[in-house]
C-alpha positions as CSV (number, residue, x, y, z in Angstrom):
1,M,0.0,0.0,0.0
2,A,2.4,2.6,-1.0
3,A,3.4,5.0,-3.8
4,G,4.8,2.1,-5.8
5,M,1.2,1.1,-6.6
6,N,0.6,4.4,-8.4
7,H,1.4,2.6,-11.7
8,A,-1.0,-0.2,-11.1
9,T,-3.7,-0.5,-13.7
10,G,-6.5,-1.8,-11.5
11,A,-9.8,0.1,-11.3
12,G,-12.4,0.2,-8.5
13,D,-15.6,-0.8,-10.3
14,A,-16.6,-3.7,-12.6
15,P,-17.9,-1.6,-15.5
16,A,-14.6,0.1,-15.9
17,L,-12.8,-3.2,-15.8
18,L,-15.1,-4.7,-18.4
19,A,-14.7,-1.7,-20.6
20,R,-11.0,-1.8,-20.5
21,D,-11.0,-5.6,-21.1
22,A,-13.1,-5.0,-24.3
23,G,-10.4,-2.7,-25.6
24,R,-7.5,-4.9,-25.0
25,P,-5.9,-6.8,-27.9
26,A,-7.0,-10.4,-28.4
27,A,-3.3,-11.5,-28.3
28,R,-2.8,-9.9,-24.9
29,R,-6.0,-11.6,-23.6
30,G,-4.8,-14.9,-24.9
31,E,-1.4,-14.4,-23.2
32,T,-3.2,-13.7,-20.0
33,V,-5.3,-16.9,-20.2
34,L,-2.2,-18.9,-21.0
35,A,-0.4,-17.4,-18.0
36,I,-3.4,-18.3,-15.7
37,V,-3.4,-21.9,-17.1
38,A,0.4,-22.1,-16.6
39,G,-0.1,-21.1,-12.9
40,G,-2.3,-24.2,-12.5
41,A,0.0,-26.4,-14.5
42,L,2.9,-25.4,-12.3
43,Q,1.1,-27.1,-9.5
44,A,1.4,-30.5,-11.3
45,V,5.2,-30.0,-11.3
46,V,5.2,-29.0,-7.6
47,W,3.2,-32.0,-6.5
48,V,5.3,-34.4,-8.6
49,V,8.3,-33.1,-6.6
50,L,6.6,-33.2,-3.2
51,I,5.3,-36.8,-3.8
52,Q,8.7,-37.9,-4.9
53,L,10.4,-36.3,-1.9
54,F,8.1,-37.1,0.9
55,W,5.8,-40.0,-0.3
56,I,8.3,-42.1,-2.2
57,Q,11.7,-41.1,-0.8
58,R,10.4,-40.0,2.7
59,L,13.2,-37.4,2.7
60,G,13.0,-35.9,6.2
61,Y,9.4,-36.9,6.9
62,A,6.7,-39.1,5.4
63,F,3.9,-37.6,3.3
64,H,1.1,-38.4,5.8
65,Q,3.2,-38.3,9.0
66,L,1.2,-36.7,11.9
67,S,-1.7,-36.2,9.4
68,D,-5.2,-35.2,10.4
69,T,-6.6,-37.6,7.8
70,L,-6.9,-40.2,10.6
71,L,-9.3,-37.8,12.3
72,Y,-11.2,-37.1,9.1
73,V,-11.7,-40.8,8.1
74,G,-13.0,-41.4,11.7
75,Y,-15.7,-38.8,11.3
76,A,-16.6,-40.0,7.8
77,S,-16.9,-43.6,8.9
78,R,-19.1,-42.7,11.8
79,W,-21.6,-41.1,9.4
80,T,-21.4,-43.5,6.4
81,V,-20.6,-46.8,8.1
82,L,-22.1,-46.5,11.6
83,H,-24.9,-44.2,10.4
84,R,-24.4,-41.8,13.3
85,L,-25.2,-38.1,12.6
86,P,-22.6,-35.5,13.1
87,Y,-23.4,-32.9,15.8
88,V,-26.3,-35.1,16.9
89,D,-24.7,-38.5,17.7
90,F,-21.1,-37.4,18.0
91,R,-19.2,-34.2,18.6
92,L,-17.3,-32.5,15.8
93,E,-15.1,-29.4,16.1
94,Y,-15.4,-28.5,12.5
95,P,-18.2,-26.5,10.8
96,P,-20.7,-28.3,8.5
97,L,-19.0,-27.5,5.1
98,A,-16.0,-29.4,6.2
99,L,-18.1,-32.6,6.1
100,P,-18.4,-32.9,2.3
101,L,-14.6,-32.7,2.1
102,F,-14.3,-35.5,4.6
103,L,-16.9,-37.6,2.9
104,L,-15.7,-37.4,-0.7
105,P,-12.9,-40.0,-0.3
106,P,-14.3,-43.5,0.2
107,S,-14.2,-44.3,3.9
108,T,-15.1,-48.0,3.6
109,G,-11.7,-49.2,2.5
110,S,-8.3,-48.9,4.2
111,V,-7.0,-45.8,6.0
112,A,-4.2,-45.7,3.5
113,A,-6.7,-45.6,0.6
114,Y,-8.6,-42.8,2.3
115,E,-5.4,-40.8,2.8
116,R,-4.5,-41.2,-0.9
117,W,-7.9,-40.0,-2.1
118,F,-8.1,-37.2,0.4
119,S,-4.6,-36.0,-0.8
120,V,-5.8,-36.1,-4.4
121,E,-8.8,-34.0,-3.4
122,M,-6.7,-31.4,-1.7
123,I,-4.2,-31.3,-4.6
124,V,-7.1,-30.6,-7.0
125,L,-8.2,-27.8,-4.7
126,C,-4.7,-26.5,-4.6
127,V,-4.6,-26.4,-8.5
128,I,-7.9,-24.5,-8.5
129,T,-6.5,-22.1,-5.9
130,A,-3.4,-21.6,-8.1
131,L,-5.8,-20.7,-11.0
132,A,-7.7,-18.3,-8.8
133,T,-4.5,-16.7,-7.6
134,A,-3.2,-16.2,-11.1
135,A,-6.7,-14.9,-12.2
136,L,-6.6,-12.4,-9.3
137,A,-3.1,-11.2,-10.4
138,A,-4.5,-10.8,-14.0
139,S,-7.4,-8.8,-12.5
140,Y,-5.0,-6.6,-10.5
141,W,-2.3,-5.9,-13.0
142,R,-3.6,-7.0,-16.5
143,L,-0.1,-8.0,-17.4
144,P,0.6,-11.6,-18.6
145,A,4.2,-11.5,-17.1
146,R,2.9,-10.4,-13.7
147,T,0.1,-13.1,-13.9
148,L,2.7,-15.8,-14.6
149,A,4.9,-14.4,-11.8
150,A,2.0,-14.8,-9.4
151,G,1.6,-18.4,-10.6
152,L,5.3,-19.1,-10.0
153,A,5.1,-17.4,-6.6
154,F,2.1,-19.6,-5.6
155,A,4.0,-22.7,-6.8
156,A,7.0,-21.6,-4.6
157,C,4.6,-21.2,-1.6
158,T,3.2,-24.7,-2.1
159,L,6.6,-26.1,-2.3
160,A,7.6,-24.2,0.8
161,A,4.6,-25.5,2.7
162,G,5.0,-29.1,1.7
163,A,2.8,-32.2,2.2
164,I,0.7,-30.5,4.9
165,V,-1.3,-28.8,2.1
166,A,-2.5,-32.3,1.0
167,N,-3.2,-33.8,4.3
168,R,-5.2,-31.0,5.9
169,Y,-8.2,-29.3,4.4
170,D,-7.0,-25.8,5.0
171,I,-6.2,-25.1,1.3
172,A,-10.0,-25.0,0.9
173,V,-9.9,-21.9,3.2
174,G,-7.2,-20.4,1.0
175,L,-9.4,-21.0,-2.0
176,A,-12.4,-19.3,-0.4
177,I,-10.2,-16.3,0.4
178,A,-8.8,-16.1,-3.1
179,V,-12.2,-16.4,-4.8
180,A,-13.7,-13.8,-2.5
181,L,-10.9,-11.3,-3.4
182,L,-11.3,-12.1,-7.1
183,L,-15.0,-11.2,-6.8
184,L,-14.1,-8.1,-4.8
185,A,-11.7,-7.0,-7.6
186,G,-14.5,-7.3,-10.1
187,G,-16.9,-5.2,-8.0
188,R,-19.1,-8.1,-7.0
189,W,-19.4,-7.1,-3.4
190,T,-22.4,-9.2,-2.5
191,A,-20.9,-12.4,-4.0
192,A,-17.6,-11.8,-2.2
193,G,-19.5,-11.6,1.1
194,A,-21.4,-14.8,0.3
195,V,-18.1,-16.7,-0.5
196,L,-16.6,-15.5,2.8
197,G,-19.8,-16.8,4.5
198,L,-19.3,-20.2,2.9
199,G,-15.7,-20.0,4.1
200,F,-16.9,-19.3,7.7
201,A,-19.1,-22.5,7.4
202,L,-15.9,-24.3,6.3
203,K,-13.5,-23.1,9.1
204,L,-14.7,-19.9,10.8
205,T,-11.5,-18.0,10.0
206,P,-12.7,-16.1,6.9
207,L,-15.0,-14.1,9.2
208,V,-12.0,-11.8,10.0
209,L,-12.0,-10.6,6.3
210,L,-15.7,-9.6,6.2
211,P,-14.9,-6.1,7.5
212,L,-12.4,-5.7,4.6
213,V,-15.2,-6.5,2.1
214,L,-17.5,-4.0,3.9
215,V,-14.8,-1.3,3.7
216,V,-14.2,-1.8,0.0
217,A,-17.9,-2.1,-0.8
218,G,-18.8,1.1,0.9
219,R,-21.9,2.1,3.0
220,K,-24.5,1.6,0.3
221,A,-23.5,-2.0,-0.5
222,A,-22.5,-3.0,3.0
223,P,-26.0,-4.1,4.1
224,R,-26.2,-6.5,1.1
225,V,-22.8,-7.8,1.8
226,A,-23.5,-8.5,5.5
227,I,-26.8,-10.2,4.6
228,A,-25.1,-12.4,2.0
229,F,-22.4,-13.4,4.4
230,A,-24.9,-14.2,7.1
231,A,-27.1,-16.2,4.8
232,A,-24.2,-18.2,3.3
233,A,-22.6,-18.8,6.7
234,A,-25.8,-19.9,8.4
235,L,-27.3,-22.1,5.6
236,P,-25.0,-25.1,6.1
237,F,-25.8,-25.1,9.8
238,V,-29.6,-25.3,9.2
239,P,-29.9,-29.1,8.7
240,F,-28.4,-29.7,12.1
241,L,-30.0,-26.7,13.9
242,F,-32.9,-28.3,15.6
243,S,-31.6,-31.8,16.4
244,G,-27.9,-30.9,16.9
245,L,-28.0,-27.5,18.6
246,D,-25.7,-28.5,21.4
247,G,-23.4,-30.2,18.9
248,L,-23.3,-27.0,16.8
249,A,-22.5,-25.0,19.9
250,Y,-19.6,-27.3,20.5
251,V,-18.0,-26.1,17.3
252,F,-17.6,-22.7,18.8
253,A,-17.0,-23.7,22.4
254,Y,-14.2,-26.1,21.4
255,H,-12.1,-23.3,19.8
256,A,-13.0,-20.8,22.6
257,Q,-11.8,-23.1,25.3
258,R,-8.5,-24.1,23.7
259,P,-5.5,-23.4,25.9
260,L,-2.2,-21.8,24.8
261,Q,-0.8,-24.1,22.1
262,I,2.9,-24.8,22.2
263,E,3.7,-23.5,18.6
264,S,1.9,-20.2,19.0
265,L,3.8,-17.0,19.0
266,L,2.4,-16.1,22.5
267,A,3.9,-19.4,23.8
268,T,7.4,-18.6,22.6
269,P,8.5,-16.8,25.8
270,Y,7.6,-19.9,27.7
271,L,9.7,-22.1,25.4
272,L,12.7,-19.7,25.5
273,G,12.3,-19.7,29.3
274,H,12.9,-23.4,29.3
275,L,16.3,-22.8,27.6
276,V,17.4,-20.9,30.7
277,G,16.1,-23.4,33.2
278,R,12.5,-22.4,33.8
279,E,9.9,-25.1,34.2
280,V,7.4,-25.3,31.4
281,P,4.4,-27.6,32.3
282,L,2.8,-29.2,29.2
283,V,-0.7,-30.4,28.8
284,A,-2.1,-32.6,26.0
285,S,-5.6,-31.6,25.2
286,F,-7.8,-30.4,22.3
287,G,-5.7,-32.4,19.9
288,S,-2.5,-30.5,20.6
289,T,0.2,-30.0,23.1
290,N,-0.3,-26.9,25.2
291,I,1.4,-24.8,27.8
292,G,0.0,-25.3,31.3
293,G,0.0,-23.1,34.4
294,G,-1.9,-20.1,35.5
295,G,0.1,-17.6,33.5
296,A,-0.4,-19.5,30.3
297,A,-4.2,-19.8,31.0
298,A,-4.4,-16.0,31.5
299,M,-2.5,-15.5,28.3
300,A,-4.9,-17.8,26.4
301,A,-7.9,-15.9,27.9
302,L,-6.3,-12.6,26.9
303,S,-5.3,-13.7,23.4
304,P,-8.7,-13.3,21.6
305,W,-9.0,-9.8,22.9
306,L,-5.5,-8.9,21.8
307,A,-6.2,-10.3,18.3
308,L,-9.5,-8.4,18.1
309,L,-7.9,-5.2,19.3
310,G,-5.0,-5.6,16.8
311,M,-7.3,-6.3,13.8
312,T,-9.7,-3.5,14.8
313,A,-6.8,-1.1,14.8
314,V,-5.8,-2.2,11.3
315,Y,-9.3,-1.9,10.1
316,C,-9.6,1.6,11.5
317,C,-6.6,2.5,9.3
318,L,-8.1,0.7,6.3
319,W,-11.3,2.6,6.6
320,R,-9.4,5.8,6.1
321,L,-7.8,4.2,3.1
322,R,-11.0,2.9,1.6
323,T,-10.9,5.1,-1.5
324,R,-7.4,4.0,-2.2
325,L,-8.4,0.3,-1.8
326,R,-11.2,0.8,-4.4
327,E,-8.9,2.6,-6.8
328,R,-6.0,0.2,-6.5
329,P,-7.4,-3.3,-5.9
330,A,-4.0,-4.9,-5.8
331,E,-3.6,-3.4,-2.4
332,V,-6.6,-5.3,-1.1
333,A,-4.5,-8.6,-1.0
334,F,-1.9,-6.9,1.1
335,A,-4.5,-5.5,3.5
336,A,-6.1,-9.0,3.8
337,L,-2.7,-10.6,4.5
338,T,-2.0,-8.0,7.2
339,V,-5.3,-8.6,8.9
340,V,-4.8,-12.4,8.9
341,L,-1.2,-12.1,10.1
342,V,-2.3,-10.0,13.1
343,G,-5.0,-12.5,14.0
344,V,-2.7,-15.5,13.6
345,S,0.2,-13.9,15.5
346,L,-1.9,-12.8,18.5
347,G,-3.9,-16.1,18.5
348,K,-3.5,-18.7,21.2
349,V,-3.3,-21.5,18.7
350,L,-0.9,-21.6,15.7
351,S,-1.1,-25.0,14.1
352,P,1.2,-25.4,11.1
353,Q,-1.7,-25.7,8.7
354,F,-2.9,-22.1,9.6
355,L,-0.2,-20.7,7.3
356,V,-1.8,-22.6,4.3
357,W,-4.7,-20.1,4.6
358,V,-2.5,-17.2,3.4
359,L,-0.6,-18.9,0.6
360,P,-2.6,-17.1,-2.2
361,L,-2.1,-13.8,-0.4
362,V,1.6,-14.3,0.1
363,A,2.0,-15.2,-3.6
364,L,0.3,-12.0,-4.7
365,V,2.3,-9.8,-2.3
366,L,5.6,-11.4,-3.5
367,V,5.0,-10.0,-6.9
368,S,3.8,-6.6,-5.7
369,E,5.2,-3.4,-7.1
370,E,5.9,-2.0,-3.6
371,R,9.0,-3.0,-1.7
372,G,7.5,-3.1,1.8
373,Q,4.8,-5.5,0.6
374,R,7.3,-7.7,-1.0
375,L,9.3,-7.8,2.2
376,V,6.2,-9.0,4.1
377,G,5.8,-11.7,1.4
378,V,9.5,-12.8,1.7
379,L,9.2,-13.0,5.5
380,C,6.0,-15.0,5.3
381,L,7.6,-17.4,2.8
382,A,10.6,-17.9,5.0
383,A,8.2,-18.6,8.0
384,V,6.4,-21.2,5.8
385,V,9.7,-22.9,5.0
386,L,10.7,-23.2,8.7
387,T,7.2,-24.5,9.5
388,Q,7.7,-27.3,7.0
389,I,11.1,-28.1,8.6
390,E,9.6,-28.1,12.1
391,F,6.5,-30.1,11.4
392,P,6.1,-33.0,11.3
393,R,9.8,-34.1,11.6
394,Y,10.7,-32.1,14.7
395,Y,7.3,-31.7,16.4
396,L,7.8,-34.6,18.9
397,A,11.2,-33.1,19.7
398,L,9.4,-29.8,20.4
399,V,7.0,-31.7,22.7
400,D,10.0,-33.1,24.5
401,L,11.3,-29.5,24.8
402,Q,14.5,-30.2,23.0
403,P,16.6,-27.0,22.5
404,G,17.1,-27.4,18.7
405,A,13.3,-27.7,18.1
406,I,12.6,-24.8,20.4
407,V,15.1,-22.6,18.6
408,L,13.5,-23.6,15.2
409,V,10.0,-22.7,16.3
410,A,11.2,-19.5,17.9
411,A,12.9,-18.5,14.7
412,R,9.7,-19.2,12.7
413,N,7.7,-17.2,15.1
414,A,10.2,-14.3,14.9
415,L,9.8,-14.3,11.1
416,L,6.0,-14.3,11.5
417,A,6.1,-11.5,14.1
418,S,8.4,-9.5,11.8
419,A,6.1,-10.0,8.8
420,T,3.2,-8.8,10.9
421,L,5.0,-5.8,12.2
422,V,6.2,-4.7,8.8
423,G,2.7,-5.2,7.4
424,V,1.2,-3.0,10.2
425,I,3.9,-0.4,9.7
426,V,3.2,-0.1,6.0
427,V,-0.5,0.3,6.7
428,L,0.2,2.9,9.4
429,K,2.4,4.9,7.1
430,E,-0.2,5.0,4.4
431,Y,-2.8,6.0,7.1
432,A,-0.5,8.9,8.2
433,R,0.0,10.1,4.6
434,E,-3.8,10.0,4.0
435,R,-4.4,12.0,7.1
436,A,-1.7,14.5,6.2
437,R,-3.4,15.0,2.8
438,G,-6.7,15.4,4.6
439,G,-8.2,12.4,2.8
């Protein structure tokens, strides 16, 4: 969000975009389409490499090591084999739209077969996300070279993240975010709100980007956006509403009650304290290893409020910059990344798959015209690389509080904190300039 974006060719409304597209040479449009397709095709190369390294060669870790697919097949089998209803007959911590993703692979065969099919499903979603990311770059910059660069950047992000993209369902969240921003770039505010609503019914997280859509859409469109989000978010819950009300409440209670997870940024001081001889009590609960003790419990209770305060502060600045965001849509991706980074960095849980959510945003920021934005992208990419190095290979070493694993996680969290800080500073600088101009 800086002066470097002055040369961007994005526009703030759909008619202007369509009019400009109509005047572009057919050759240039063809090159853009080819660049978008190439972005998807690059994923095939990436997944051949990842499968060779971690499925066949098991170089460093096994492809499905410490995978959540065992959890997913368990939920799917309870429904399809035992005919028990989710939220009614058994508790489920995931929102309803996660269920179709769990059910698509056959759950009546072996666990290994389920894992293979689930990975294929996620790889397909990753390819679609790559296409959406490249299409978003084309919408932002209307340059085939920049579109191809975004596809290359997303391929690098996938390679940096590794097998976790294929054995968790979080790439579906990344796809929802990319599609919502693509609709937003085309001036389809209501549809963007609806897609984020579906993302909420998938994994709650996309809720944090609803204010961004409202800011860009403006006051007149905001009520329609909010209604579309609410309807799309609520509809998947309706089939379970009357018979599974307690079960649905558990989805929210589960995440609200989670303690301070060992890999979170807020847990880093406790881990570093262990290196100098301080005792760090660990508790296994909620499917993760967490920091115990009264101080950690207080930090976990404070965390949601810190995240809310941080994101609210960013949104106050973005509201001042709303005209700029409409006129330069490429800056919306950076704004979205900054908001999510603040939420993740101040959250009490930072599971490795959380960084999969932002891969499309990181790819777009990496090819930005503005140096500060690119720096955030580089820091995020480095954090993703260290996350793959740490998990799953060294996760058990971290649970054992081994010094090398602690230093590795602390370094990853330092990169993540740096990316968040730089992102916030860039937004604050633009806010200060806007105020100085009296905008």
